[in-house]
PDBQT receptor file of N, H, CA, C and O in Angstrom, charges set to zero:
ATOM      1  N   MET A   1    -182.037 197.424-155.204  1.00  0.00    +0.000 N 
ATOM      2  CA  MET A   1    -181.655 199.133-153.952  1.00  0.00    +0.000 C 
ATOM      3  C   MET A   1    -183.402 198.903-153.482  1.00  0.00    +0.000 C 
ATOM      4  O   MET A   1    -184.341 198.138-153.702  1.00  0.00    +0.000 OA
ATOM      5  N   ILE A   2    -183.044 200.211-152.650  1.00  0.00    +0.000 N 
ATOM      6  H   ILE A   2    -182.281 200.833-152.471  1.00  0.00    +0.000 HD
ATOM      7  CA  ILE A   2    -184.371 200.513-151.662  1.00  0.00    +0.000 C 
ATOM      8  C   ILE A   2    -184.536 201.479-151.828  1.00  0.00    +0.000 C 
ATOM      9  O   ILE A   2    -183.750 202.245-152.384  1.00  0.00    +0.000 OA
ATOM     10  N   VAL A   3    -185.849 201.803-151.303  1.00  0.00    +0.000 N 
ATOM     11  H   VAL A   3    -186.488 201.181-150.851  1.00  0.00    +0.000 HD
ATOM     12  CA  VAL A   3    -187.055 203.297-151.375  1.00  0.00    +0.000 C 
ATOM     13  C   VAL A   3    -186.993 203.579-150.040  1.00  0.00    +0.000 C 
ATOM     14  O   VAL A   3    -186.421 202.807-149.270  1.00  0.00    +0.000 OA
ATOM     15  N   ILE A   4    -187.205 203.994-149.889  1.00  0.00    +0.000 N 
ATOM     16  H   ILE A   4    -187.669 204.621-150.514  1.00  0.00    +0.000 HD
ATOM     17  CA  ILE A   4    -187.874 204.206-147.951  1.00  0.00    +0.000 C 
ATOM     18  C   ILE A   4    -188.134 205.938-148.370  1.00  0.00    +0.000 C 
ATOM     19  O   ILE A   4    -187.583 206.992-148.688  1.00  0.00    +0.000 OA
ATOM     20  N   GLY A   5    -189.354 205.301-148.098  1.00  0.00    +0.000 N 
ATOM     21  H   GLY A   5    -189.802 204.445-147.839  1.00  0.00    +0.000 HD
ATOM     22  CA  GLY A   5    -191.127 206.694-148.180  1.00  0.00    +0.000 C 
ATOM     23  C   GLY A   5    -191.501 207.646-146.360  1.00  0.00    +0.000 C 
ATOM     24  O   GLY A   5    -191.851 207.077-145.326  1.00  0.00    +0.000 OA
ATOM     25  N   ILE A   6    -191.464 207.883-146.390  1.00  0.00    +0.000 N 
ATOM     26  H   ILE A   6    -191.180 208.346-147.230  1.00  0.00    +0.000 HD
ATOM     27  CA  ILE A   6    -191.512 209.009-145.284  1.00  0.00    +0.000 C 
ATOM     28  C   ILE A   6    -192.587 210.023-145.202  1.00  0.00    +0.000 C 
ATOM     29  O   ILE A   6    -192.997 210.957-145.891  1.00  0.00    +0.000 OA
ATOM     30  N   ASP A   7    -192.777 209.651-144.464  1.00  0.00    +0.000 N 
ATOM     31  H   ASP A   7    -192.444 208.892-143.904  1.00  0.00    +0.000 HD
ATOM     32  CA  ASP A   7    -194.494 210.292-144.066  1.00  0.00    +0.000 C 
ATOM     33  C   ASP A   7    -193.986 211.377-142.839  1.00  0.00    +0.000 C 
ATOM     34  O   ASP A   7    -193.242 211.050-141.914  1.00  0.00    +0.000 OA
ATOM     35  N   PRO A   8    -194.421 212.413-142.996  1.00  0.00    +0.000 N 
ATOM     36  CA  PRO A   8    -193.059 213.618-141.919  1.00  0.00    +0.000 C 
ATOM     37  C   PRO A   8    -194.816 214.069-141.473  1.00  0.00    +0.000 C 
ATOM     38  O   PRO A   8    -195.883 214.078-142.086  1.00  0.00    +0.000 OA
ATOM     39  N   HIS A   9    -194.298 214.466-139.836  1.00  0.00    +0.000 N 
ATOM     40  H   HIS A   9    -193.431 214.458-139.337  1.00  0.00    +0.000 HD
ATOM     41  CA  HIS A   9    -194.706 214.622-138.602  1.00  0.00    +0.000 C 
ATOM     42  C   HIS A   9    -195.149 215.447-138.411  1.00  0.00    +0.000 C 
ATOM     43  O   HIS A   9    -195.503 215.858-139.516  1.00  0.00    +0.000 OA
ATOM     44  N   MET A  10    -195.729 216.751-137.024  1.00  0.00    +0.000 N 
ATOM     45  H   MET A  10    -195.442 216.417-136.126  1.00  0.00    +0.000 HD
ATOM     46  CA  MET A  10    -194.961 217.816-136.641  1.00  0.00    +0.000 C 
ATOM     47  C   MET A  10    -194.539 217.136-135.025  1.00  0.00    +0.000 C 
ATOM     48  O   MET A  10    -194.280 217.686-133.955  1.00  0.00    +0.000 OA
ATOM     49  N   LYS A  11    -194.623 215.518-135.491  1.00  0.00    +0.000 N 
ATOM     50  H   LYS A  11    -194.833 215.070-136.360  1.00  0.00    +0.000 HD
ATOM     51  CA  LYS A  11    -193.660 215.417-134.059  1.00  0.00    +0.000 C 
ATOM     52  C   LYS A  11    -192.861 213.742-134.844  1.00  0.00    +0.000 C 
ATOM     53  O   LYS A  11    -191.707 213.385-135.085  1.00  0.00    +0.000 OA
ATOM     54  N   THR A  12    -193.412 213.492-134.911  1.00  0.00    +0.000 N 
ATOM     55  H   THR A  12    -194.349 213.782-134.715  1.00  0.00    +0.000 HD
ATOM     56  CA  THR A  12    -192.791 212.433-135.393  1.00  0.00    +0.000 C 
ATOM     57  C   THR A  12    -192.374 211.803-137.145  1.00  0.00    +0.000 C 
ATOM     58  O   THR A  12    -192.240 212.620-138.056  1.00  0.00    +0.000 OA
ATOM     59  N   HIS A  13    -192.275 210.870-137.297  1.00  0.00    +0.000 N 
ATOM     60  H   HIS A  13    -192.384 210.207-136.557  1.00  0.00    +0.000 HD
ATOM     61  CA  HIS A  13    -191.567 210.988-139.193  1.00  0.00    +0.000 C 
ATOM     62  C   HIS A  13    -191.216 209.660-138.885  1.00  0.00    +0.000 C 
ATOM     63  O   HIS A  13    -190.389 209.339-138.031  1.00  0.00    +0.000 OA
ATOM     64  N   THR A  14    -192.061 208.661-139.818  1.00  0.00    +0.000 N 
ATOM     65  H   THR A  14    -192.733 208.922-140.512  1.00  0.00    +0.000 HD
ATOM     66  CA  THR A  14    -192.467 207.198-139.783  1.00  0.00    +0.000 C 
ATOM     67  C   THR A  14    -192.083 206.957-141.754  1.00  0.00    +0.000 C 
ATOM     68  O   THR A  14    -192.420 207.622-142.734  1.00  0.00    +0.000 OA
ATOM     69  N   ALA A  15    -191.568 206.178-141.659  1.00  0.00    +0.000 N 
ATOM     70  H   ALA A  15    -191.294 205.637-140.863  1.00  0.00    +0.000 HD
ATOM     71  CA  ALA A  15    -190.329 205.795-142.718  1.00  0.00    +0.000 C 
ATOM     72  C   ALA A  15    -190.948 203.868-142.662  1.00  0.00    +0.000 C 
ATOM     73  O   ALA A  15    -191.639 203.062-142.040  1.00  0.00    +0.000 OA
ATOM     74  N   VAL A  16    -190.125 204.042-143.730  1.00  0.00    +0.000 N 
ATOM     75  H   VAL A  16    -189.564 204.697-144.235  1.00  0.00    +0.000 HD
ATOM     76  CA  VAL A  16    -190.197 202.768-144.304  1.00  0.00    +0.000 C 
ATOM     77  C   VAL A  16    -189.787 202.190-146.030  1.00  0.00    +0.000 C 
ATOM     78  O   VAL A  16    -189.935 202.657-147.160  1.00  0.00    +0.000 OA
ATOM     79  N   ALA A  17    -189.256 201.031-145.488  1.00  0.00    +0.000 N 
ATOM     80  H   ALA A  17    -189.136 200.652-144.571  1.00  0.00    +0.000 HD
ATOM     81  CA  ALA A  17    -188.364 200.707-146.137  1.00  0.00    +0.000 C 
ATOM     82  C   ALA A  17    -188.822 199.524-147.249  1.00  0.00    +0.000 C 
ATOM     83  O   ALA A  17    -189.165 198.479-146.696  1.00  0.00    +0.000 OA
ATOM     84  N   LEU A  18    -188.893 199.508-148.894  1.00  0.00    +0.000 N 
ATOM     85  H   LEU A  18    -188.615 200.357-149.343  1.00  0.00    +0.000 HD
ATOM     86  CA  LEU A  18    -189.635 199.308-149.523  1.00  0.00    +0.000 C 
ATOM     87  C   LEU A  18    -188.164 198.764-150.743  1.00  0.00    +0.000 C 
ATOM     88  O   LEU A  18    -187.537 199.722-151.196  1.00  0.00    +0.000 OA
ATOM     89  N   ASP A  19    -187.694 197.363-151.202  1.00  0.00    +0.000 N 
ATOM     90  H   ASP A  19    -188.203 196.585-150.834  1.00  0.00    +0.000 HD
ATOM     91  CA  ASP A  19    -186.953 196.850-152.250  1.00  0.00    +0.000 C 
ATOM     92  C   ASP A  19    -188.271 197.006-153.084  1.00  0.00    +0.000 C 
ATOM     93  O   ASP A  19    -189.416 196.574-152.950  1.00  0.00    +0.000 OA
ATOM     94  N   ALA A  20    -187.319 198.199-154.463  1.00  0.00    +0.000 N 
ATOM     95  H   ALA A  20    -186.389 198.549-154.572  1.00  0.00    +0.000 HD
ATOM     96  CA  ALA A  20    -187.479 198.577-155.160  1.00  0.00    +0.000 C 
ATOM     97  C   ALA A  20    -188.495 197.453-156.753  1.00  0.00    +0.000 C 
ATOM     98  O   ALA A  20    -189.484 197.356-157.480  1.00  0.00    +0.000 OA
ATOM     99  N   ALA A  21    -187.322 196.966-156.385  1.00  0.00    +0.000 N 
ATOM    100  H   ALA A  21    -186.519 197.044-155.795  1.00  0.00    +0.000 HD
ATOM    101  CA  ALA A  21    -187.870 194.959-157.408  1.00  0.00    +0.000 C 
ATOM    102  C   ALA A  21    -189.358 195.000-157.543  1.00  0.00    +0.000 C 
ATOM    103  O   ALA A  21    -190.286 195.229-158.319  1.00  0.00    +0.000 OA
ATOM    104  N   THR A  22    -188.990 194.594-156.161  1.00  0.00    +0.000 N 
ATOM    105  H   THR A  22    -188.236 194.409-155.532  1.00  0.00    +0.000 HD
ATOM    106  CA  THR A  22    -190.361 193.759-155.882  1.00  0.00    +0.000 C 
ATOM    107  C   THR A  22    -191.459 194.558-154.982  1.00  0.00    +0.000 C 
ATOM    108  O   THR A  22    -192.583 194.197-154.634  1.00  0.00    +0.000 OA
ATOM    109  N   GLY A  23    -191.039 195.273-154.830  1.00  0.00    +0.000 N 
ATOM    110  H   GLY A  23    -190.125 195.565-155.113  1.00  0.00    +0.000 HD
ATOM    111  CA  GLY A  23    -191.960 196.266-153.926  1.00  0.00    +0.000 C 
ATOM    112  C   GLY A  23    -192.610 195.262-152.476  1.00  0.00    +0.000 C 
ATOM    113  O   GLY A  23    -193.745 195.520-152.073  1.00  0.00    +0.000 OA
ATOM    114  N   ARG A  24    -191.921 194.337-151.908  1.00  0.00    +0.000 N 
ATOM    115  H   ARG A  24    -190.999 194.127-152.235  1.00  0.00    +0.000 HD
ATOM    116  CA  ARG A  24    -191.129 193.360-150.955  1.00  0.00    +0.000 C 
ATOM    117  C   ARG A  24    -190.977 195.102-149.433  1.00  0.00    +0.000 C 
ATOM    118  O   ARG A  24    -190.436 196.139-149.816  1.00  0.00    +0.000 OA
ATOM    119  N   SER A  25    -191.430 195.020-148.234  1.00  0.00    +0.000 N 
ATOM    120  H   SER A  25    -191.870 194.177-147.923  1.00  0.00    +0.000 HD
ATOM    121  CA  SER A  25    -191.342 195.694-146.634  1.00  0.00    +0.000 C 
ATOM    122  C   SER A  25    -190.144 194.818-146.499  1.00  0.00    +0.000 C 
ATOM    123  O   SER A  25    -190.020 193.612-146.708  1.00  0.00    +0.000 OA
ATOM    124  N   ILE A  26    -189.186 195.830-146.049  1.00  0.00    +0.000 N 
ATOM    125  H   ILE A  26    -189.286 196.810-145.879  1.00  0.00    +0.000 HD
ATOM    126  CA  ILE A  26    -187.661 195.629-145.398  1.00  0.00    +0.000 C 
ATOM    127  C   ILE A  26    -187.961 195.723-144.109  1.00  0.00    +0.000 C 
ATOM    128  O   ILE A  26    -187.979 194.788-143.309  1.00  0.00    +0.000 OA
ATOM    129  N   GLY A  27    -188.159 196.666-143.930  1.00  0.00    +0.000 N 
ATOM    130  H   GLY A  27    -188.144 197.426-144.580  1.00  0.00    +0.000 HD
ATOM    131  CA  GLY A  27    -188.482 197.580-142.720  1.00  0.00    +0.000 C 
ATOM    132  C   GLY A  27    -189.171 199.355-141.970  1.00  0.00    +0.000 C 
ATOM    133  O   GLY A  27    -188.874 200.498-142.317  1.00  0.00    +0.000 OA
ATOM    134  N   GLU A  28    -189.877 199.000-141.173  1.00  0.00    +0.000 N 
ATOM    135  H   GLU A  28    -190.118 198.071-140.892  1.00  0.00    +0.000 HD
ATOM    136  CA  GLU A  28    -190.181 200.802-141.308  1.00  0.00    +0.000 C 
ATOM    137  C   GLU A  28    -189.606 201.186-139.364  1.00  0.00    +0.000 C 
ATOM    138  O   GLU A  28    -189.353 200.445-138.414  1.00  0.00    +0.000 OA
ATOM    139  N   LYS A  29    -189.614 202.467-139.522  1.00  0.00    +0.000 N 
ATOM    140  H   LYS A  29    -189.820 203.068-140.294  1.00  0.00    +0.000 HD
ATOM    141  CA  LYS A  29    -189.017 203.373-138.250  1.00  0.00    +0.000 C 
ATOM    142  C   LYS A  29    -189.132 204.794-138.635  1.00  0.00    +0.000 C 
ATOM    143  O   LYS A  29    -188.728 205.435-139.605  1.00  0.00    +0.000 OA
ATOM    144  N   THR A  30    -189.999 205.172-137.279  1.00  0.00    +0.000 N 
ATOM    145  H   THR A  30    -190.327 204.651-136.491  1.00  0.00    +0.000 HD
ATOM    146  CA  THR A  30    -190.636 206.168-136.433  1.00  0.00    +0.000 C 
ATOM    147  C   THR A  30    -189.879 206.723-135.055  1.00  0.00    +0.000 C 
ATOM    148  O   THR A  30    -189.671 206.313-133.913  1.00  0.00    +0.000 OA
ATOM    149  N   VAL A  31    -189.523 208.205-136.059  1.00  0.00    +0.000 N 
ATOM    150  H   VAL A  31    -189.693 208.538-136.987  1.00  0.00    +0.000 HD
ATOM    151  CA  VAL A  31    -188.279 208.837-134.730  1.00  0.00    +0.000 C 
ATOM    152  C   VAL A  31    -188.772 209.817-134.964  1.00  0.00    +0.000 C 
ATOM    153  O   VAL A  31    -189.442 210.018-135.976  1.00  0.00    +0.000 OA
ATOM    154  N   SER A  32    -188.460 210.964-133.728  1.00  0.00    +0.000 N 
ATOM    155  H   SER A  32    -187.915 210.801-132.906  1.00  0.00    +0.000 HD
ATOM    156  CA  SER A  32    -188.653 211.732-132.995  1.00  0.00    +0.000 C 
ATOM    157  C   SER A  32    -188.197 213.496-134.617  1.00  0.00    +0.000 C 
ATOM    158  O   SER A  32    -187.327 213.480-135.488  1.00  0.00    +0.000 OA
ATOM    159  N   CYS A  33    -188.969 214.332-134.386  1.00  0.00    +0.000 N 
ATOM    160  H   CYS A  33    -189.676 214.344-133.679  1.00  0.00    +0.000 HD
ATOM    161  CA  CYS A  33    -189.170 214.721-135.609  1.00  0.00    +0.000 C 
ATOM    162  C   CYS A  33    -187.546 215.889-134.846  1.00  0.00    +0.000 C 
ATOM    163  O   CYS A  33    -188.057 216.814-134.215  1.00  0.00    +0.000 OA
ATOM    164  N   THR A  34    -186.297 215.972-134.809  1.00  0.00    +0.000 N 
ATOM    165  H   THR A  34    -185.881 215.222-135.322  1.00  0.00    +0.000 HD
ATOM    166  CA  THR A  34    -185.834 216.349-133.784  1.00  0.00    +0.000 C 
ATOM    167  C   THR A  34    -184.061 215.860-134.716  1.00  0.00    +0.000 C 
ATOM    168  O   THR A  34    -184.185 214.791-135.313  1.00  0.00    +0.000 OA
ATOM    169  N   GLU A  35    -182.686 216.464-134.850  1.00  0.00    +0.000 N 
ATOM    170  H   GLU A  35    -182.585 217.333-134.365  1.00  0.00    +0.000 HD
ATOM    171  CA  GLU A  35    -181.902 216.416-135.428  1.00  0.00    +0.000 C 
ATOM    172  C   GLU A  35    -181.402 214.908-134.723  1.00  0.00    +0.000 C 
ATOM    173  O   GLU A  35    -180.584 214.277-135.392  1.00  0.00    +0.000 OA
ATOM    174  N   THR A  36    -181.738 214.453-133.739  1.00  0.00    +0.000 N 
ATOM    175  H   THR A  36    -182.402 214.967-133.195  1.00  0.00    +0.000 HD
ATOM    176  CA  THR A  36    -181.563 213.421-133.038  1.00  0.00    +0.000 C 
ATOM    177  C   THR A  36    -182.393 212.451-133.784  1.00  0.00    +0.000 C 
ATOM    178  O   THR A  36    -181.744 211.413-133.657  1.00  0.00    +0.000 OA
ATOM    179  N   GLY A  37    -183.254 212.219-134.360  1.00  0.00    +0.000 N 
ATOM    180  H   GLY A  37    -183.782 213.062-134.463  1.00  0.00    +0.000 HD
ATOM    181  CA  GLY A  37    -184.393 211.574-134.955  1.00  0.00    +0.000 C 
ATOM    182  C   GLY A  37    -183.904 211.581-136.207  1.00  0.00    +0.000 C 
ATOM    183  O   GLY A  37    -183.579 210.527-136.753  1.00  0.00    +0.000 OA
ATOM    184  N   HIS A  38    -183.780 212.922-136.885  1.00  0.00    +0.000 N 
ATOM    185  H   HIS A  38    -184.044 213.778-136.442  1.00  0.00    +0.000 HD
ATOM    186  CA  HIS A  38    -182.528 212.758-138.100  1.00  0.00    +0.000 C 
ATOM    187  C   HIS A  38    -181.816 211.678-138.308  1.00  0.00    +0.000 C 
ATOM    188  O   HIS A  38    -181.989 210.742-139.089  1.00  0.00    +0.000 OA
ATOM    189  N   GLU A  39    -181.004 211.894-137.538  1.00  0.00    +0.000 N 
ATOM    190  H   GLU A  39    -180.864 212.653-136.903  1.00  0.00    +0.000 HD
ATOM    191  CA  GLU A  39    -180.066 210.760-137.381  1.00  0.00    +0.000 C 
ATOM    192  C   GLU A  39    -179.900 209.715-137.024  1.00  0.00    +0.000 C 
ATOM    193  O   GLU A  39    -178.896 209.033-137.229  1.00  0.00    +0.000 OA
ATOM    194  N   GLU A  40    -180.683 209.471-136.538  1.00  0.00    +0.000 N 
ATOM    195  H   GLU A  40    -181.499 210.025-136.371  1.00  0.00    +0.000 HD
ATOM    196  CA  GLU A  40    -181.164 208.141-135.695  1.00  0.00    +0.000 C 
ATOM    197  C   GLU A  40    -181.747 207.238-137.699  1.00  0.00    +0.000 C 
ATOM    198  O   GLU A  40    -181.574 206.190-138.321  1.00  0.00    +0.000 OA
ATOM    199  N   LEU A  41    -182.512 208.701-137.875  1.00  0.00    +0.000 N 
ATOM    200  H   LEU A  41    -182.653 209.553-137.370  1.00  0.00    +0.000 HD
ATOM    201  CA  LEU A  41    -183.618 207.658-139.537  1.00  0.00    +0.000 C 
ATOM    202  C   LEU A  41    -182.390 207.125-140.177  1.00  0.00    +0.000 C 
ATOM    203  O   LEU A  41    -181.994 205.965-140.295  1.00  0.00    +0.000 OA
ATOM    204  N   LEU A  42    -182.059 207.863-140.427  1.00  0.00    +0.000 N 
ATOM    205  H   LEU A  42    -182.380 208.805-140.331  1.00  0.00    +0.000 HD
ATOM    206  CA  LEU A  42    -179.961 208.516-141.726  1.00  0.00    +0.000 C 
ATOM    207  C   LEU A  42    -179.452 207.168-141.048  1.00  0.00    +0.000 C 
ATOM    208  O   LEU A  42    -178.525 206.794-141.766  1.00  0.00    +0.000 OA
ATOM    209  N   CYS A  43    -179.649 206.099-139.820  1.00  0.00    +0.000 N 
ATOM    210  H   CYS A  43    -180.403 206.403-139.237  1.00  0.00    +0.000 HD
ATOM    211  CA  CYS A  43    -178.189 205.310-139.427  1.00  0.00    +0.000 C 
ATOM    212  C   CYS A  43    -178.501 203.883-140.124  1.00  0.00    +0.000 C 
ATOM    213  O   CYS A  43    -177.921 203.097-140.873  1.00  0.00    +0.000 OA
ATOM    214  N   TRP A  44    -180.183 204.028-139.219  1.00  0.00    +0.000 N 
ATOM    215  H   TRP A  44    -180.654 204.667-138.610  1.00  0.00    +0.000 HD
ATOM    216  CA  TRP A  44    -181.208 203.048-139.718  1.00  0.00    +0.000 C 
ATOM    217  C   TRP A  44    -180.984 202.312-141.236  1.00  0.00    +0.000 C 
ATOM    218  O   TRP A  44    -180.699 201.191-141.658  1.00  0.00    +0.000 OA
ATOM    219  N   ALA A  45    -181.477 204.436-142.102  1.00  0.00    +0.000 N 
ATOM    220  H   ALA A  45    -181.709 205.346-141.759  1.00  0.00    +0.000 HD
ATOM    221  CA  ALA A  45    -181.510 203.571-143.678  1.00  0.00    +0.000 C 
ATOM    222  C   ALA A  45    -179.595 203.087-144.887  1.00  0.00    +0.000 C 
ATOM    223  O   ALA A  45    -179.188 202.502-145.890  1.00  0.00    +0.000 OA
ATOM    224  N   ARG A  46    -179.182 203.896-143.735  1.00  0.00    +0.000 N 
ATOM    225  H   ARG A  46    -179.512 204.372-142.920  1.00  0.00    +0.000 HD
ATOM    226  CA  ARG A  46    -177.257 202.733-144.102  1.00  0.00    +0.000 C 
ATOM    227  C   ARG A  46    -177.611 201.531-143.959  1.00  0.00    +0.000 C 
ATOM    228  O   ARG A  46    -177.536 200.661-144.827  1.00  0.00    +0.000 OA
ATOM    229  N   ARG A  47    -178.140 201.369-142.532  1.00  0.00    +0.000 N 
ATOM    230  H   ARG A  47    -178.201 202.076-141.827  1.00  0.00    +0.000 HD
ATOM    231  CA  ARG A  47    -178.143 200.209-142.223  1.00  0.00    +0.000 C 
ATOM    232  C   ARG A  47    -178.205 198.551-143.063  1.00  0.00    +0.000 C 
ATOM    233  O   ARG A  47    -177.672 197.463-143.279  1.00  0.00    +0.000 OA
ATOM    234  N   LEU A  48    -179.712 199.784-143.346  1.00  0.00    +0.000 N 
ATOM    235  H   LEU A  48    -180.145 200.668-143.170  1.00  0.00    +0.000 HD
ATOM    236  CA  LEU A  48    -180.751 198.711-144.955  1.00  0.00    +0.000 C 
ATOM    237  C   LEU A  48    -179.929 198.381-145.678  1.00  0.00    +0.000 C 
ATOM    238  O   LEU A  48    -179.673 197.177-145.649  1.00  0.00    +0.000 OA
ATOM    239  N   ASP A  49    -179.294 199.076-146.456  1.00  0.00    +0.000 N 
ATOM    240  H   ASP A  49    -179.503 200.054-146.480  1.00  0.00    +0.000 HD
ATOM    241  CA  ASP A  49    -178.905 198.713-147.615  1.00  0.00    +0.000 C 
ATOM    242  C   ASP A  49    -178.222 200.251-148.846  1.00  0.00    +0.000 C 
ATOM    243  O   ASP A  49    -179.041 200.897-149.500  1.00  0.00    +0.000 OA
ATOM    244  N   PRO A  50    -176.456 200.610-148.936  1.00  0.00    +0.000 N 
ATOM    245  CA  PRO A  50    -176.330 201.307-149.849  1.00  0.00    +0.000 C 
ATOM    246  C   PRO A  50    -176.621 201.863-150.126  1.00  0.00    +0.000 C 
ATOM    247  O   PRO A  50    -176.480 203.036-149.782  1.00  0.00    +0.000 OA
ATOM    248  N   ASP A  51    -177.716 201.104-151.586  1.00  0.00    +0.000 N 
ATOM    249  H   ASP A  51    -177.830 200.151-151.866  1.00  0.00    +0.000 HD
ATOM    250  CA  ASP A  51    -178.415 202.007-152.545  1.00  0.00    +0.000 C 
ATOM    251  C   ASP A  51    -179.520 202.050-152.028  1.00  0.00    +0.000 C 
ATOM    252  O   ASP A  51    -180.191 201.049-151.774  1.00  0.00    +0.000 OA
ATOM    253  N   ARG A  52    -179.875 203.285-151.791  1.00  0.00    +0.000 N 
ATOM    254  H   ARG A  52    -179.330 204.098-151.997  1.00  0.00    +0.000 HD
ATOM    255  CA  ARG A  52    -181.299 203.737-151.726  1.00  0.00    +0.000 C 
ATOM    256  C   ARG A  52    -181.797 204.630-152.653  1.00  0.00    +0.000 C 
ATOM    257  O   ARG A  52    -180.960 204.939-153.502  1.00  0.00    +0.000 OA
ATOM    258  N   ALA A  53    -183.157 205.279-152.805  1.00  0.00    +0.000 N 
ATOM    259  H   ALA A  53    -183.837 205.028-152.116  1.00  0.00    +0.000 HD
ATOM    260  CA  ALA A  53    -182.953 206.644-152.497  1.00  0.00    +0.000 C 
ATOM    261  C   ALA A  53    -184.761 206.322-151.196  1.00  0.00    +0.000 C 
ATOM    262  O   ALA A  53    -185.527 205.448-150.790  1.00  0.00    +0.000 OA
ATOM    263  N   PHE A  54    -184.431 207.946-151.122  1.00  0.00    +0.000 N 
ATOM    264  H   PHE A  54    -183.809 208.656-151.452  1.00  0.00    +0.000 HD
ATOM    265  CA  PHE A  54    -185.918 208.069-150.568  1.00  0.00    +0.000 C 
ATOM    266  C   PHE A  54    -186.889 209.068-151.264  1.00  0.00    +0.000 C 
ATOM    267  O   PHE A  54    -186.591 209.876-152.143  1.00  0.00    +0.000 OA
ATOM    268  N   ALA A  55    -188.675 208.755-150.433  1.00  0.00    +0.000 N 
ATOM    269  H   ALA A  55    -188.917 208.099-149.718  1.00  0.00    +0.000 HD
ATOM    270  CA  ALA A  55    -189.225 209.643-151.479  1.00  0.00    +0.000 C 
ATOM    271  C   ALA A  55    -190.100 210.540-150.378  1.00  0.00    +0.000 C 
ATOM    272  O   ALA A  55    -191.021 210.074-149.707  1.00  0.00    +0.000 OA
ATOM    273  N   ILE A  56    -189.841 211.301-150.350  1.00  0.00    +0.000 N 
ATOM    274  H   ILE A  56    -189.093 211.680-150.895  1.00  0.00    +0.000 HD
ATOM    275  CA  ILE A  56    -190.403 212.010-148.824  1.00  0.00    +0.000 C 
ATOM    276  C   ILE A  56    -191.674 213.031-149.496  1.00  0.00    +0.000 C 
ATOM    277  O   ILE A  56    -191.473 213.905-150.339  1.00  0.00    +0.000 OA
ATOM    278  N   GLU A  57    -193.144 212.644-148.832  1.00  0.00    +0.000 N 
ATOM    279  H   GLU A  57    -193.308 211.934-148.147  1.00  0.00    +0.000 HD
ATOM    280  CA  GLU A  57    -194.310 213.744-148.126  1.00  0.00    +0.000 C 
ATOM    281  C   GLU A  57    -193.750 214.998-147.892  1.00  0.00    +0.000 C 
ATOM    282  O   GLU A  57    -192.960 215.327-147.007  1.00  0.00    +0.000 OA
ATOM    283  N   ASP A  58    -194.399 215.865-149.057  1.00  0.00    +0.000 N 
ATOM    284  H   ASP A  58    -195.041 215.598-149.776  1.00  0.00    +0.000 HD
ATOM    285  CA  ASP A  58    -194.143 217.353-149.583  1.00  0.00    +0.000 C 
ATOM    286  C   ASP A  58    -195.071 217.565-148.027  1.00  0.00    +0.000 C 
ATOM    287  O   ASP A  58    -196.173 217.143-147.675  1.00  0.00    +0.000 OA
ATOM    288  N   CYS A  59    -194.348 218.160-147.550  1.00  0.00    +0.000 N 
ATOM    289  H   CYS A  59    -193.453 218.502-147.836  1.00  0.00    +0.000 HD
ATOM    290  CA  CYS A  59    -194.905 218.616-146.453  1.00  0.00    +0.000 C 
ATOM    291  C   CYS A  59    -194.286 220.159-145.944  1.00  0.00    +0.000 C 
ATOM    292  O   CYS A  59    -194.695 220.652-144.892  1.00  0.00    +0.000 OA
ATOM    293  N   ARG A  60    -193.517 220.687-146.589  1.00  0.00    +0.000 N 
ATOM    294  H   ARG A  60    -193.185 220.287-147.443  1.00  0.00    +0.000 HD
ATOM    295  CA  ARG A  60    -192.742 221.725-146.413  1.00  0.00    +0.000 C 
ATOM    296  C   ARG A  60    -192.266 222.015-144.736  1.00  0.00    +0.000 C 
ATOM    297  O   ARG A  60    -191.264 222.201-144.046  1.00  0.00    +0.000 OA
ATOM    298  N   HIS A  61    -193.830 221.897-144.642  1.00  0.00    +0.000 N 
ATOM    299  H   HIS A  61    -194.644 221.746-145.203  1.00  0.00    +0.000 HD
ATOM    300  CA  HIS A  61    -193.868 223.023-142.675  1.00  0.00    +0.000 C 
ATOM    301  C   HIS A  61    -193.433 222.043-141.421  1.00  0.00    +0.000 C 
ATOM    302  O   HIS A  61    -193.330 222.478-140.274  1.00  0.00    +0.000 OA
ATOM    303  N   VAL A  62    -193.095 220.142-141.915  1.00  0.00    +0.000 N 
ATOM    304  H   VAL A  62    -193.179 219.789-142.847  1.00  0.00    +0.000 HD
ATOM    305  CA  VAL A  62    -193.135 219.835-141.403  1.00  0.00    +0.000 C 
ATOM    306  C   VAL A  62    -191.554 218.283-142.112  1.00  0.00    +0.000 C 
ATOM    307  O   VAL A  62    -191.213 217.220-141.593  1.00  0.00    +0.000 OA
ATOM    308  N   SER A  63    -191.163 218.859-143.172  1.00  0.00    +0.000 N 
ATOM    309  H   SER A  63    -191.440 219.723-143.593  1.00  0.00    +0.000 HD
ATOM    310  CA  SER A  63    -190.081 217.871-143.376  1.00  0.00    +0.000 C 
ATOM    311  C   SER A  63    -189.073 218.146-144.426  1.00  0.00    +0.000 C 
ATOM    312  O   SER A  63    -188.400 217.610-145.307  1.00  0.00    +0.000 OA
ATOM    313  N   GLY A  64    -189.464 219.809-143.580  1.00  0.00    +0.000 N 
ATOM    314  H   GLY A  64    -190.011 220.244-142.865  1.00  0.00    +0.000 HD
ATOM    315  CA  GLY A  64    -188.265 220.946-144.695  1.00  0.00    +0.000 C 
ATOM    316  C   GLY A  64    -187.211 220.120-144.229  1.00  0.00    +0.000 C 
ATOM    317  O   GLY A  64    -186.779 219.189-144.910  1.00  0.00    +0.000 OA
ATOM    318  N   ARG A  65    -186.541 220.562-142.510  1.00  0.00    +0.000 N 
ATOM    319  H   ARG A  65    -186.892 221.318-141.957  1.00  0.00    +0.000 HD
ATOM    320  CA  ARG A  65    -185.917 219.751-141.574  1.00  0.00    +0.000 C 
ATOM    321  C   ARG A  65    -184.732 218.305-142.268  1.00  0.00    +0.000 C 
ATOM    322  O   ARG A  65    -183.514 218.127-142.264  1.00  0.00    +0.000 OA
ATOM    323  N   LEU A  66    -186.359 217.261-142.975  1.00  0.00    +0.000 N 
ATOM    324  H   LEU A  66    -187.348 217.406-142.979  1.00  0.00    +0.000 HD
ATOM    325  CA  LEU A  66    -185.591 216.324-143.384  1.00  0.00    +0.000 C 
ATOM    326  C   LEU A  66    -184.547 216.163-144.955  1.00  0.00    +0.000 C 
ATOM    327  O   LEU A  66    -183.871 215.153-145.145  1.00  0.00    +0.000 OA
TER     328      LEU A  66
């Protein structure tokens, strides 16, 4: 299982994937804060591991669309 933490900002969102058991970094991705960027982020996460959880920083004014 992996955990993907997302740091949302006004123009970009940065995601970091970690192995849940070891905390080892698996990957990082920054995408634009658009529908296309969100789809790109989801495709990236799906390729990493089918068993995943997301942790999104609570910034409703910039993370609401996620």
